Backbone as a chain_set.jsonl record, in Angstrom:
{"seq": "TGGLKGGGGGSPGSLLRLRTLGINESEALEGTVAFHATPRDAVRASYLYYFLDGSSTPRVSVVYNGQEFTPGHLRTNADFSRFSLAYERTLLGRPSEEGLIGSAGLTYVSLNPTLTGHGKSNSEDFYRQELPVPILGLRWEHPLGQRLLMRASVAGGGLPRVDSLRREGSTVYLRQSHADAGAGLAYLLGPHARIELGYDFGYFFQREKSSEDDNLFELIDGGVRGRFTVRF", "coords": {"N": [[84.408, 105.985, 92.028], [80.748, 105.789, 91.659], [77.466, 106.233, 92.986], [74.633, 108.353, 93.895], [71.468, 108.741, 95.343], [68.578, 110.391, 96.381], [65.403, 110.084, 97.458], [62.152, 111.507, 98.217], [59.223, 112.738, 99.842], [57.394, 111.674, 97.948], [58.635, 112.037, 95.59], [60.831, 110.413, 93.248], [63.507, 111.182, 93.05], [66.721, 112.167, 91.756], [69.064, 110.065, 90.098], [72.378, 110.302, 90.755], [75.58, 110.292, 89.517], [78.711, 110.027, 91.221], [80.991, 111.186, 89.914], [79.661, 113.017, 88.208], [78.806, 114.812, 90.126], [81.178, 116.003, 90.727], [82.92, 114.661, 92.347], [85.742, 113.457, 92.252], [88.057, 112.555, 93.477], [89.264, 111.083, 96.465], [89.852, 110.891, 100.007], [91.042, 109.385, 102.961], [91.171, 108.757, 106.482], [92.374, 106.706, 109.058], [92.124, 105.161, 112.261], [93.331, 102.622, 114.443], [93.018, 100.406, 117.158], [94.302, 97.675, 118.865], [93.841, 94.979, 121.099], [95.572, 92.479, 122.548], [94.602, 89.512, 123.808], [95.709, 87.015, 124.037], [98.77, 85.618, 122.555], [97.732, 84.687, 120.166], [95.235, 85.682, 119.9], [93.087, 88.483, 119.5], [91.343, 91.588, 120.035], [90.022, 94.063, 117.952], [89.466, 97.452, 117.441], [88.276, 99.989, 115.223], [88.287, 103.139, 113.573], [87.197, 104.824, 110.777], [87.408, 107.596, 108.582], [85.959, 109.097, 105.815], [86.667, 111.276, 103.177], [84.676, 112.892, 100.93], [84.078, 115.081, 98.722], [82.844, 117.597, 96.529], [82.389, 119.796, 93.619], [80.093, 120.983, 91.202], [78.426, 121.852, 88.032], [75.557, 121.334, 87.131], [73.598, 121.012, 84.102], [70.993, 120.552, 84.04], [68.002, 120.387, 85.986], [68.177, 119.072, 89.324], [66.894, 116.749, 91.482], [66.595, 116.114, 94.914], [66.098, 114.407, 97.732], [63.402, 115.23, 97.779], [63.627, 117.936, 97.106], [64.134, 120.455, 94.68], [66.975, 121.353, 92.808], [67.873, 123.837, 90.718], [69.492, 124.369, 87.511], [72.972, 125.106, 87.693], [75.577, 126.146, 90.006], [76.615, 123.609, 92.166], [77.22, 122.088, 95.261], [78.611, 119.221, 96.803], [78.706, 117.249, 99.718], [79.718, 114.3, 100.775], [80.931, 113.053, 102.886], [81.788, 110.382, 105.254], [81.537, 108.335, 108.182], [83.017, 105.412, 109.66], [82.722, 102.833, 111.828], [84.276, 100.016, 113.372], [84.415, 96.798, 114.909], [86.101, 93.985, 115.835], [86.923, 90.516, 116.323], [89.989, 88.767, 116.293], [91.97, 86.111, 115.127], [94.853, 84.175, 114.99], [95.187, 81.836, 112.556], [96.843, 80.142, 111.107], [100.343, 79.488, 111.299], [102.76, 81.449, 113.296], [102.655, 84.163, 115.643], [104.278, 87.239, 114.705], [105.619, 85.977, 112.626], [105.359, 84.259, 109.427], [101.912, 84.114, 108.611], [98.345, 83.434, 108.768], [95.576, 85.277, 109.464], [92.396, 85.291, 110.755], [89.256, 87.057, 110.993], [86.273, 88.298, 112.607], [83.445, 90.322, 112.862], [81.699, 93.416, 113.463], [80.436, 96.239, 111.587], [79.695, 99.746, 111.405], [78.226, 102.338, 109.683], [78.115, 105.83, 109.423], [76.349, 108.076, 107.544], [75.506, 110.981, 105.847], [74.88, 112.458, 103.33], [75.098, 115.675, 101.751], [73.671, 118.176, 99.685], [74.256, 121.345, 98.303], [73.215, 124.439, 96.977], [72.441, 127.458, 95.211], [71.945, 128.98, 97.539], [70.471, 127.276, 99.17], [70.128, 124.17, 101.04], [70.187, 120.587, 101.364], [69.927, 117.472, 102.986], [70.253, 113.891, 103.11], [69.396, 111.609, 105.556], [70.931, 108.948, 105.866], [72.054, 107.633, 108.002], [70.123, 107.241, 109.974], [68.751, 104.972, 109.387], [70.639, 103.016, 109.518], [72.195, 99.949, 110.329], [74.231, 97.689, 112.367], [76.599, 95.853, 110.531], [77.529, 92.573, 109.813], [80.898, 91.362, 109.418], [83.336, 89.462, 107.768], [86.821, 88.43, 107.65], [90.173, 87.965, 106.187], [93.57, 87.918, 106.705], [96.819, 87.928, 105.446], [100.219, 87.533, 106.161], [103.629, 87.674, 105.194], [106.962, 87.154, 105.653], [109.714, 88.771, 104.037], [112.27, 89.081, 104.546], [114.52, 90.065, 107.147], [113.518, 92.532, 107.893], [111.522, 93.204, 106.135], [108.184, 92.844, 105.111], [105.457, 91.134, 103.464], [102.155, 91.919, 102.897], [98.708, 91.025, 102.761], [95.155, 91.455, 102.456], [91.63, 90.686, 102.835], [88.21, 91.447, 103.178], [84.748, 91.293, 103.985], [81.115, 91.759, 103.941], [77.536, 91.865, 104.591], [74.144, 92.933, 104.616], [71.038, 91.472, 103.799], [67.882, 92.33, 102.346], [66.401, 93.853, 104.92], [64.305, 94.668, 107.77], [64.662, 97.901, 108.916], [63.795, 98.827, 111.3], [62.699, 101.3, 111.329], [60.302, 103.834, 110.275], [59.119, 105.499, 107.416], [56.529, 106.706, 106.159], [55.939, 104.044, 105.603], [57.284, 100.813, 106.517], [60.822, 100.985, 106.601], [63.028, 99.396, 104.58], [66.177, 97.996, 104.529], [69.226, 97.53, 102.679], [72.564, 96.441, 102.5], [76.085, 96.453, 101.7], [79.474, 95.544, 102.07], [82.861, 95.555, 100.903], [86.317, 94.897, 101.126], [89.681, 95.127, 100.147], [93.188, 94.607, 100.173], [96.77, 95.185, 99.54], [100.291, 95.152, 100.289], [103.517, 96.374, 101.213], [105.465, 96.143, 104.276], [107.733, 97.721, 106.375], [109.861, 96.941, 108.924], [110.536, 98.87, 111.624], [111.496, 98.361, 114.096], [111.155, 96.133, 116.984], [108.596, 96.841, 117.783], [107.403, 98.566, 116.052], [106.371, 99.68, 112.741], [106.257, 100.686, 109.3], [104.092, 101.049, 106.523], [103.26, 100.59, 103.042], [100.925, 100.571, 100.462], [98.233, 99.265, 98.328], [94.841, 99.842, 98.353], [91.406, 98.67, 98.041], [88.006, 99.441, 98.001], [84.521, 98.868, 98.595], [81.316, 99.989, 98.95], [77.859, 99.87, 99.61], [74.624, 100.992, 99.94], [71.126, 100.818, 100.351], [67.971, 102.085, 100.99], [64.495, 101.641, 101.377], [61.166, 102.709, 101.258], [57.561, 103.369, 101.338], [57.534, 106.044, 100.939], [60.257, 106.906, 100.446], [63.173, 106.265, 98.454], [66.213, 105.607, 98.685], [69.691, 105.663, 97.806], [73.124, 104.825, 98.007], [76.361, 104.469, 96.621], [79.649, 103.446, 96.582], [82.677, 103.003, 94.887], [86.026, 102.476, 95.216], [89.494, 103.082, 95.113], [93.003, 103.173, 96.019], [96.324, 104.401, 96.892], [97.791, 103.676, 100.003], [99.064, 104.61, 103.141], [100.534, 103.478, 106.156], [101.18, 103.597, 109.632], [102.312, 101.672, 112.339], [102.336, 100.996, 115.812], [103.221, 98.86, 118.399], [102.358, 97.977, 121.602]], "CA": [[83.194, 106.147, 91.237], [79.603, 105.386, 92.441], [76.22, 107.014, 92.799], [73.874, 108.858, 95.066], [70.054, 109.051, 95.06], [67.758, 110.685, 97.591], [64.047, 110.308, 97.228], [61.468, 112.04, 99.356], [57.976, 113.483, 99.544], [56.704, 111.069, 96.849], [59.549, 112.22, 94.391], [61.801, 109.362, 93.236], [64.859, 111.715, 93.121], [67.663, 111.971, 90.567], [70.214, 109.256, 90.284], [73.494, 111.128, 90.459], [76.919, 109.715, 89.607], [79.651, 110.77, 92.006], [81.75, 111.985, 88.995], [78.82, 114.109, 87.769], [78.775, 115.718, 91.257], [82.51, 116.588, 90.905], [83.701, 113.943, 93.351], [86.662, 112.676, 91.367], [89.093, 112.167, 94.373], [88.758, 110.721, 97.856], [90.826, 110.798, 101.075], [90.597, 108.662, 104.144], [92.013, 108.677, 107.662], [91.868, 105.563, 109.923], [92.82, 104.829, 113.53], [93.013, 101.302, 114.907], [93.562, 99.906, 118.393], [94.072, 96.268, 119.062], [94.207, 94.421, 122.419], [95.921, 91.004, 122.401], [94.278, 88.674, 124.931], [96.726, 85.997, 123.949], [99.568, 85.799, 121.432], [97.024, 84.339, 118.945], [93.777, 86.218, 119.887], [93.005, 89.936, 119.677], [90.123, 92.381, 119.747], [90.411, 95.234, 117.268], [88.535, 98.509, 117.177], [88.895, 100.918, 114.285], [87.467, 104.274, 113.12], [87.589, 105.406, 109.505], [86.667, 108.787, 108.111], [86.181, 109.153, 104.383], [86.357, 112.603, 102.683], [84.092, 112.804, 99.565], [83.556, 116.434, 98.491], [82.973, 117.959, 95.056], [81.601, 120.88, 93.096], [79.726, 120.675, 89.772], [77.482, 122.773, 87.504], [74.564, 120.691, 86.319], [72.858, 121.836, 83.113], [69.533, 120.212, 84.23], [67.572, 120.436, 87.441], [68.492, 117.915, 90.111], [65.88, 116.578, 92.561], [67.324, 115.388, 95.952], [65.26, 114.374, 98.983], [62.198, 115.976, 97.544], [63.865, 119.402, 96.764], [64.725, 120.628, 93.317], [68.035, 122.306, 92.604], [67.908, 124.248, 89.389], [70.85, 124.294, 86.982], [73.922, 126.054, 88.251], [76.694, 125.655, 90.862], [76.072, 122.614, 93.175], [78.22, 121.635, 96.093], [78.233, 118.04, 97.424], [79.503, 116.721, 100.77], [79.314, 112.899, 101.021], [81.805, 112.431, 103.835], [81.065, 109.446, 106.137], [82.372, 107.701, 109.191], [82.8, 103.934, 109.702], [83.246, 102.239, 113.113], [84.341, 98.627, 113.304], [84.889, 96.046, 116.039], [86.305, 92.616, 115.373], [87.73, 89.503, 117.016], [90.931, 88.255, 115.429], [92.681, 84.887, 115.687], [95.866, 83.572, 114.105], [94.74, 80.507, 112.131], [98.039, 79.416, 110.719], [101.566, 80.189, 111.598], [102.896, 81.998, 114.637], [102.792, 85.65, 115.698], [105.595, 87.882, 114.286], [106.196, 85.245, 111.591], [104.23, 84.134, 108.383], [100.688, 83.691, 109.306], [97.06, 83.694, 108.274], [94.731, 85.676, 110.553], [90.946, 85.405, 110.515], [88.562, 87.991, 111.873], [84.849, 88.304, 112.604], [83.033, 91.414, 113.677], [80.643, 94.233, 113.072], [80.838, 97.519, 111.179], [78.601, 100.603, 111.3], [78.571, 103.565, 108.93], [77.27, 107.053, 109.608], [76.311, 108.706, 106.328], [74.453, 112.023, 105.739], [75.317, 113.368, 102.197], [74.398, 117.004, 101.652], [73.767, 119.03, 98.508], [74.067, 122.805, 98.566], [73.21, 125.25, 95.767], [71.528, 128.631, 95.092], [71.553, 129.403, 98.816], [69.691, 126.312, 99.87], [70.839, 122.958, 101.297], [69.333, 119.488, 101.786], [70.64, 116.29, 103.226], [69.585, 112.746, 103.388], [69.962, 111.051, 106.781], [71.032, 107.529, 105.82], [72.466, 107.082, 109.255], [68.949, 106.884, 110.818], [68.308, 103.615, 108.981], [71.744, 102.16, 109.521], [72.303, 98.884, 111.313], [75.558, 97.057, 112.307], [76.675, 94.855, 109.498], [78.503, 91.52, 110.065], [81.999, 91.383, 108.522], [84.337, 88.508, 107.948], [88.051, 88.837, 106.996], [91.345, 87.172, 106.323], [94.828, 88.685, 106.483], [98.028, 87.023, 105.272], [101.538, 88.171, 106.267], [104.72, 86.813, 104.802], [108.233, 87.803, 105.776], [110.582, 88.736, 102.856], [113.593, 89.321, 105.084], [114.475, 90.413, 108.534], [112.797, 93.769, 108.131], [110.534, 93.462, 105.091], [107.026, 91.929, 105.195], [104.392, 91.385, 102.493], [100.83, 91.868, 103.685], [97.443, 91.103, 101.931], [93.903, 91.273, 103.246], [90.354, 90.808, 102.217], [87.119, 91.363, 104.126], [83.462, 91.659, 103.407], [79.901, 91.268, 104.559], [76.427, 92.659, 104.19], [72.805, 92.713, 105.074], [70.029, 91.35, 102.8], [66.778, 93.226, 102.54], [65.938, 93.694, 106.298], [63.533, 95.705, 108.373], [65.481, 98.775, 109.67], [63.085, 99.184, 112.507], [62.265, 102.702, 111.198], [59.205, 104.107, 109.376], [58.922, 106.788, 106.743], [55.35, 106.371, 105.414], [55.792, 102.622, 105.839], [58.522, 100.275, 107.023], [61.979, 101.272, 105.772], [63.823, 98.201, 104.378], [67.63, 98.398, 104.261], [70.194, 96.549, 102.152], [73.863, 97.08, 102.645], [77.195, 95.589, 101.422], [80.871, 96.073, 102.117], [83.972, 94.701, 100.471], [87.568, 95.638, 101.209], [90.882, 94.274, 99.839], [94.437, 95.4, 100.15], [98.076, 94.483, 99.524], [101.245, 96.16, 100.488], [104.824, 95.96, 101.91], [105.748, 96.737, 105.465], [109.186, 97.765, 106.774], [109.921, 96.9, 110.41], [111.5, 99.875, 112.192], [111.993, 97.76, 115.313], [110.282, 95.058, 117.461], [107.257, 97.281, 118.109], [106.954, 99.662, 115.111], [106.58, 99.424, 111.343], [105.561, 101.48, 108.33], [103.564, 100.236, 105.36], [102.783, 101.288, 101.853], [100.243, 99.574, 99.584], [97.09, 99.681, 97.647], [93.555, 99.391, 99.019], [90.241, 98.745, 97.328], [86.872, 99.412, 98.933], [83.199, 98.899, 98.0], [80.205, 100.272, 99.955], [76.607, 100.045, 98.925], [73.457, 101.081, 100.906], [69.857, 101.261, 99.787], [66.854, 102.078, 101.927], [63.294, 101.925, 100.529], [59.791, 102.598, 101.916], [56.54, 103.882, 100.426], [57.871, 107.483, 100.649], [61.591, 107.108, 100.017], [63.961, 105.256, 97.773], [67.543, 106.244, 98.732], [70.782, 104.85, 97.405], [74.522, 105.342, 97.951], [77.223, 103.41, 96.16], [81.08, 103.932, 96.433], [83.693, 102.032, 94.472], [87.036, 103.281, 95.352], [90.812, 102.378, 95.224], [94.054, 104.125, 96.033], [97.469, 104.182, 97.644], [97.523, 103.897, 101.381], [100.227, 104.472, 103.961], [100.138, 103.105, 107.566], [102.247, 103.525, 110.693], [101.896, 100.827, 113.444], [103.117, 100.837, 116.985], [102.676, 97.832, 119.275], [102.789, 98.193, 122.966]], "C": [[81.982, 105.707, 92.134], [78.386, 106.179, 92.166], [75.534, 107.411, 94.039], [72.45, 109.205, 94.627], [69.323, 109.314, 96.37], [66.338, 110.968, 97.181], [63.336, 110.78, 98.412], [60.245, 112.755, 98.958], [57.232, 112.934, 98.255], [57.513, 111.224, 95.567], [60.588, 111.103, 94.38], [63.308, 109.857, 93.371], [65.703, 111.396, 91.968], [68.796, 111.073, 90.904], [71.489, 109.966, 89.817], [74.761, 110.311, 90.601], [77.804, 110.612, 90.442], [80.548, 111.718, 91.049], [80.938, 113.095, 88.546], [78.721, 115.163, 88.853], [80.183, 116.345, 91.525], [83.301, 115.852, 91.952], [84.595, 112.946, 92.539], [87.848, 112.047, 92.25], [88.5, 111.842, 95.783], [90.051, 110.702, 98.777], [90.271, 110.087, 102.251], [91.666, 108.646, 105.23], [91.438, 107.61, 108.553], [92.759, 105.426, 111.095], [92.439, 103.496, 113.997], [93.756, 101.021, 116.254], [93.247, 98.464, 118.537], [94.537, 95.736, 120.43], [94.38, 92.928, 122.253], [95.699, 90.296, 123.705], [95.302, 87.6, 125.119], [97.589, 86.255, 122.773], [98.739, 85.489, 120.079], [95.718, 85.025, 118.789], [93.899, 87.802, 120.262], [91.65, 90.424, 119.358], [90.547, 93.75, 119.188], [89.258, 96.199, 117.026], [89.119, 99.546, 116.231], [87.8, 102.02, 113.886], [88.051, 104.835, 111.781], [86.719, 106.58, 109.084], [87.049, 109.036, 106.668], [85.741, 110.615, 103.943], [85.933, 112.492, 101.223], [83.394, 114.111, 99.334], [83.788, 116.72, 97.031], [82.061, 119.1, 94.673], [81.288, 120.573, 91.599], [78.737, 121.77, 89.34], [76.527, 121.971, 86.525], [73.865, 121.495, 85.313], [71.318, 121.543, 83.177], [69.219, 120.325, 85.653], [67.906, 119.046, 88.078], [67.436, 117.904, 91.347], [66.552, 115.644, 93.671], [66.513, 115.491, 97.215], [64.044, 115.244, 98.947], [62.348, 117.499, 97.218], [64.555, 119.445, 95.417], [65.819, 121.702, 93.363], [68.179, 122.584, 91.107], [69.324, 124.35, 88.821], [71.718, 125.445, 87.455], [74.86, 125.371, 89.243], [76.063, 124.783, 91.997], [77.341, 122.003, 93.928], [77.761, 120.342, 96.831], [79.22, 117.618, 98.535], [78.952, 115.353, 101.078], [80.239, 112.276, 102.011], [81.021, 111.435, 104.718], [82.096, 108.873, 107.025], [82.068, 106.197, 109.306], [83.454, 103.482, 111.039], [83.164, 100.729, 113.026], [84.904, 97.981, 114.596], [84.983, 94.602, 115.717], [87.163, 91.766, 116.361], [88.669, 88.973, 116.004], [91.634, 87.059, 116.046], [93.756, 84.481, 114.618], [95.524, 82.086, 113.877], [95.87, 79.557, 111.838], [99.277, 80.178, 110.985], [101.659, 80.648, 113.042], [103.052, 83.545, 114.6], [104.242, 86.123, 115.391], [106.25, 87.095, 113.185], [105.124, 85.129, 110.461], [103.032, 83.572, 109.091], [99.457, 84.165, 108.575], [96.183, 84.035, 109.458], [93.315, 85.863, 110.067], [90.343, 86.39, 111.449], [86.984, 87.881, 111.642], [84.311, 89.471, 113.451], [81.916, 92.124, 113.059], [81.171, 95.553, 112.643], [79.596, 98.361, 111.041], [79.024, 101.874, 110.582], [77.525, 104.669, 109.219], [77.315, 107.909, 108.397], [75.191, 109.72, 106.211], [74.939, 112.894, 104.618], [74.411, 114.547, 102.024], [74.627, 117.653, 100.313], [73.447, 120.474, 98.811], [74.211, 123.575, 97.226], [72.111, 126.3, 95.773], [71.03, 129.008, 96.479], [70.729, 128.442, 99.66], [70.49, 125.005, 99.996], [69.801, 121.86, 101.733], [70.223, 118.259, 101.995], [69.731, 115.031, 103.493], [70.192, 111.833, 104.457], [69.944, 109.462, 106.673], [71.319, 106.865, 107.201], [71.32, 106.638, 110.162], [68.452, 105.423, 110.573], [69.488, 102.547, 109.156], [71.68, 101.116, 110.639], [73.718, 98.269, 111.252], [75.554, 95.928, 111.263], [77.795, 93.816, 109.854], [79.594, 91.5, 108.985], [82.935, 90.221, 108.853], [85.608, 88.852, 107.147], [89.146, 87.834, 107.15], [92.564, 88.126, 106.026], [96.031, 87.732, 106.427], [99.289, 87.909, 105.316], [102.648, 87.285, 105.976], [106.055, 87.552, 104.821], [109.089, 87.655, 104.487], [112.074, 88.914, 103.26], [113.492, 89.654, 106.545], [113.587, 91.639, 108.859], [111.609, 94.05, 107.195], [109.419, 92.425, 105.167], [106.037, 92.255, 104.084], [103.078, 91.087, 103.294], [99.655, 91.905, 102.634], [96.309, 90.771, 102.801], [92.7, 91.362, 102.388], [89.271, 90.677, 103.293], [85.791, 91.785, 103.432], [82.297, 91.195, 104.231], [78.752, 92.079, 104.106], [75.165, 92.218, 104.898], [71.837, 92.533, 103.857], [68.955, 92.345, 103.054], [66.154, 92.902, 103.952], [65.099, 94.865, 106.748], [64.489, 96.602, 109.215], [64.993, 99.239, 110.984], [62.723, 100.672, 112.557], [61.1, 102.738, 110.174], [59.288, 105.479, 108.719], [57.757, 106.486, 105.673], [55.044, 104.887, 105.654], [57.163, 102.163, 106.35], [59.636, 100.558, 106.091], [62.762, 99.961, 105.703], [65.235, 98.611, 103.922], [68.329, 97.169, 103.689], [71.527, 97.264, 102.032], [74.96, 96.016, 102.394], [78.491, 96.289, 101.567], [81.851, 95.082, 101.59], [85.227, 95.466, 100.541], [88.72, 94.595, 100.851], [92.091, 95.195, 99.764], [95.671, 94.523, 100.024], [99.174, 95.487, 99.631], [102.551, 95.501, 101.094], [104.996, 96.784, 103.131], [107.265, 96.616, 105.788], [109.213, 97.874, 108.301], [110.994, 97.904, 110.881], [112.091, 99.364, 113.501], [111.025, 96.706, 115.77], [108.88, 95.464, 117.614], [106.741, 98.321, 117.148], [107.204, 99.279, 113.689], [105.776, 100.439, 110.517], [105.14, 100.629, 107.185], [103.077, 101.059, 104.234], [102.112, 100.189, 100.986], [99.068, 100.135, 98.876], [95.858, 99.024, 98.189], [92.39, 99.552, 98.058], [89.034, 98.65, 98.27], [85.606, 99.532, 98.164], [82.218, 99.046, 99.164], [78.921, 100.592, 99.169], [75.526, 100.072, 100.01], [72.189, 101.56, 100.149], [68.744, 101.104, 100.828], [65.59, 102.455, 101.129], [62.076, 101.748, 101.439], [58.72, 103.197, 100.876], [56.833, 105.36, 100.031], [59.292, 107.666, 100.035], [62.162, 105.92, 99.292], [65.388, 105.867, 97.644], [68.688, 105.263, 98.456], [72.104, 105.511, 97.505], [75.447, 104.153, 97.57], [78.663, 104.073, 96.079], [81.962, 102.825, 96.012], [85.017, 102.849, 94.4], [88.38, 102.493, 95.544], [91.878, 103.456, 95.286], [95.254, 103.679, 96.864], [97.217, 104.551, 99.058], [98.823, 103.675, 102.119], [99.774, 104.218, 105.438], [101.381, 103.059, 108.456], [101.62, 102.712, 111.818], [102.823, 100.805, 114.6], [102.454, 99.772, 117.874], [103.284, 97.951, 120.613], [102.796, 96.828, 123.703]], "O": [[82.205, 105.292, 93.272], [78.315, 106.785, 91.097], [75.803, 106.883, 95.118], [72.266, 109.9, 93.628], [69.44, 108.556, 97.333], [66.081, 112.02, 96.596], [63.782, 110.536, 99.533], [60.182, 113.331, 97.871], [56.53, 113.69, 97.583], [57.157, 110.631, 94.549], [61.194, 110.851, 95.422], [64.206, 109.098, 93.734], [65.435, 110.433, 91.249], [69.457, 111.287, 91.92], [71.662, 110.206, 88.622], [75.011, 109.709, 91.645], [77.672, 111.834, 90.385], [80.795, 112.878, 91.379], [81.503, 114.187, 88.482], [78.561, 116.338, 88.523], [80.333, 117.133, 92.459], [84.304, 116.39, 92.422], [84.224, 111.815, 92.225], [88.529, 111.128, 91.794], [87.417, 112.281, 96.168], [91.169, 110.513, 98.296], [89.073, 110.196, 102.51], [92.864, 108.54, 104.966], [90.233, 107.558, 108.802], [93.979, 105.549, 110.993], [91.245, 103.2, 113.966], [94.928, 101.354, 116.431], [92.105, 98.038, 118.367], [95.641, 96.095, 120.841], [93.455, 92.212, 121.869], [96.499, 90.44, 124.629], [95.715, 87.308, 126.241], [97.194, 87.096, 121.966], [99.076, 86.012, 119.017], [95.117, 84.994, 117.715], [94.644, 88.258, 121.129], [90.898, 89.843, 118.575], [91.3, 94.494, 119.817], [88.218, 95.827, 116.483], [90.273, 99.952, 116.371], [86.595, 101.769, 113.892], [89.209, 105.245, 111.698], [85.495, 106.565, 109.208], [88.22, 109.168, 106.313], [84.656, 111.091, 104.274], [86.713, 112.059, 100.375], [82.23, 114.26, 99.706], [84.711, 116.223, 96.386], [81.056, 119.342, 95.342], [82.098, 120.0, 90.871], [78.259, 122.532, 90.181], [76.703, 121.963, 85.307], [73.529, 122.639, 85.62], [70.504, 122.167, 82.497], [70.129, 120.357, 86.481], [67.901, 118.016, 87.403], [67.204, 118.889, 92.048], [67.003, 114.541, 93.363], [66.275, 116.594, 97.707], [63.687, 115.904, 99.923], [61.363, 118.225, 97.079], [65.404, 118.623, 95.073], [65.617, 122.8, 93.882], [68.552, 121.705, 90.33], [70.278, 124.411, 89.596], [71.271, 126.583, 87.597], [74.918, 124.143, 89.3], [75.116, 125.194, 92.669], [78.303, 121.518, 93.334], [76.678, 120.326, 97.416], [80.431, 117.629, 98.317], [77.838, 115.235, 101.588], [80.359, 111.05, 102.016], [79.815, 111.573, 104.923], [83.296, 108.883, 106.755], [80.936, 105.783, 109.057], [84.628, 103.757, 111.288], [82.123, 100.188, 112.654], [85.755, 98.558, 115.272], [83.969, 94.016, 115.337], [87.997, 92.284, 117.104], [88.227, 88.72, 114.884], [91.865, 86.978, 117.252], [93.453, 84.485, 113.425], [95.554, 81.244, 114.775], [95.883, 78.39, 112.23], [99.279, 81.407, 110.908], [100.824, 80.326, 113.888], [103.53, 84.112, 113.617], [105.234, 85.498, 115.763], [107.357, 87.46, 112.786], [104.101, 85.812, 110.52], [103.098, 82.729, 109.986], [99.494, 85.161, 107.853], [96.03, 83.22, 110.369], [93.08, 86.532, 109.06], [90.823, 86.572, 112.568], [86.519, 87.423, 110.598], [84.673, 89.603, 114.62], [81.216, 91.565, 112.214], [82.18, 96.022, 113.169], [78.55, 97.859, 110.63], [80.091, 102.419, 110.866], [76.312, 104.465, 109.25], [78.375, 108.504, 108.206], [74.032, 109.378, 106.447], [75.39, 114.007, 104.891], [73.187, 114.471, 102.124], [75.768, 117.658, 99.851], [72.472, 120.776, 99.499], [75.167, 123.391, 96.473], [71.006, 126.071, 96.267], [69.852, 129.324, 96.639], [70.332, 128.791, 100.772], [71.393, 124.739, 99.204], [68.763, 122.132, 102.337], [71.174, 118.048, 101.242], [68.623, 115.135, 104.02], [71.314, 111.347, 104.319], [69.112, 108.778, 107.269], [70.899, 105.746, 107.496], [71.502, 105.771, 111.017], [67.842, 104.783, 111.429], [69.286, 101.35, 108.952], [71.181, 101.376, 111.734], [74.351, 98.316, 110.198], [74.596, 95.161, 111.159], [78.913, 94.226, 110.167], [79.294, 91.603, 107.795], [83.292, 89.997, 110.009], [85.517, 89.486, 106.096], [89.133, 86.983, 108.04], [92.491, 89.009, 105.171], [96.199, 86.855, 107.275], [99.392, 88.902, 104.595], [102.648, 86.162, 106.48], [106.239, 88.498, 104.055], [109.178, 86.566, 103.92], [112.977, 88.896, 102.423], [112.412, 89.52, 107.121], [113.004, 91.748, 109.938], [110.818, 94.969, 107.409], [109.701, 91.232, 105.278], [105.782, 93.418, 103.771], [102.962, 90.21, 104.15], [99.658, 92.747, 101.736], [96.399, 89.969, 103.73], [92.706, 92.015, 101.344], [89.411, 89.877, 104.218], [85.772, 92.522, 102.446], [82.443, 90.348, 105.112], [78.952, 92.959, 103.269], [75.149, 91.257, 105.668], [71.834, 93.386, 102.97], [69.116, 93.174, 103.949], [65.502, 91.877, 104.149], [65.176, 95.945, 106.164], [65.083, 96.088, 110.163], [65.681, 99.959, 111.708], [62.478, 101.24, 113.621], [60.934, 101.838, 109.35], [59.501, 106.49, 109.388], [57.996, 106.093, 104.531], [53.882, 104.562, 105.9], [58.067, 102.967, 106.583], [59.466, 100.401, 104.882], [63.134, 99.456, 106.762], [65.414, 99.46, 103.049], [68.114, 96.022, 104.081], [71.655, 98.403, 101.583], [74.822, 94.86, 102.794], [78.625, 97.468, 101.241], [81.697, 93.879, 101.803], [85.266, 96.602, 100.069], [88.684, 93.418, 101.211], [92.02, 96.356, 99.362], [95.661, 93.332, 100.334], [99.031, 96.596, 99.115], [102.623, 94.312, 101.407], [104.728, 97.985, 103.108], [107.932, 95.615, 105.525], [108.646, 98.801, 108.879], [112.178, 97.78, 110.568], [113.1, 99.897, 113.965], [110.113, 96.38, 115.01], [107.993, 94.611, 117.593], [105.7, 98.92, 117.418], [108.19, 98.59, 113.425], [104.763, 100.972, 110.97], [105.754, 99.601, 106.898], [102.526, 102.139, 104.446], [102.629, 99.086, 100.809], [98.898, 101.353, 98.815], [95.825, 97.822, 98.449], [92.385, 100.521, 97.299], [89.044, 97.869, 99.222], [85.578, 100.235, 97.153], [82.282, 98.35, 100.178], [78.886, 101.411, 98.251], [75.54, 99.232, 100.91], [72.206, 102.556, 99.426], [68.632, 100.056, 101.464], [65.579, 103.403, 100.344], [61.969, 100.817, 102.237], [59.036, 103.461, 99.716], [56.44, 105.834, 98.965], [59.469, 108.528, 99.174], [61.743, 104.775, 99.457], [65.716, 106.532, 96.662], [68.605, 104.108, 98.873], [72.228, 106.675, 97.124], [75.34, 103.043, 98.092], [78.797, 105.17, 95.536], [82.023, 101.793, 96.68], [85.115, 103.794, 93.618], [88.378, 101.381, 96.073], [91.717, 104.526, 94.698], [95.177, 102.627, 97.499], [96.556, 105.545, 99.358], [99.586, 102.751, 101.833], [98.733, 104.716, 105.865], [102.445, 102.564, 108.084], [100.5, 103.016, 112.229], [104.023, 100.611, 114.407], [101.239, 99.803, 118.067], [104.501, 98.018, 120.786], [103.131, 96.768, 124.886]]}, "num_chains": 1, "name": "protein.A"}
């Protein structure tokens, strides 16, 4: 669930719920690479791509980024990419055994939601106002046997109302928040590989405001997640 709003040209824009736009399901693909400088310290880089697409037939006109879409078929593409870089350290325990791992880093989202209908299309370039967001996290791993492992994680961060260093009529102020949590079971295939199945929850909020624009995007999502890990 969540919402989308694109103002422009002096128009406040329509506040649209994702379900109203026909976005009832989501999919995500993520790739992660970690370099272990020591057994307790690592640098992790990750790339996440979120698929958020839907079709709807609004009975009233929709105003998005200064453009009016009259009632009828409307297609929405709100896919976005997220890049993250973090330093990790084992705070308690030992590697390959029960442990608590802390992380600190930055994340950046590239978002450009597009509405298409009646032969015309319009998009709101949220990514132009994006700034890297500081993120802190904790991950707990607990062995349940020789090959089975329980895993839980939580991470979050945000920016208060800050100057985005961009102007649209006046200074564009940005506010952004992230929260992620997950839990699952991992099965060790060997000393360097494992598969994992669990549940993940994610929250993403971004609002940018100036004298001309008042844009908003919010996503509250959760679902089953599978992961395959290989360690070199």
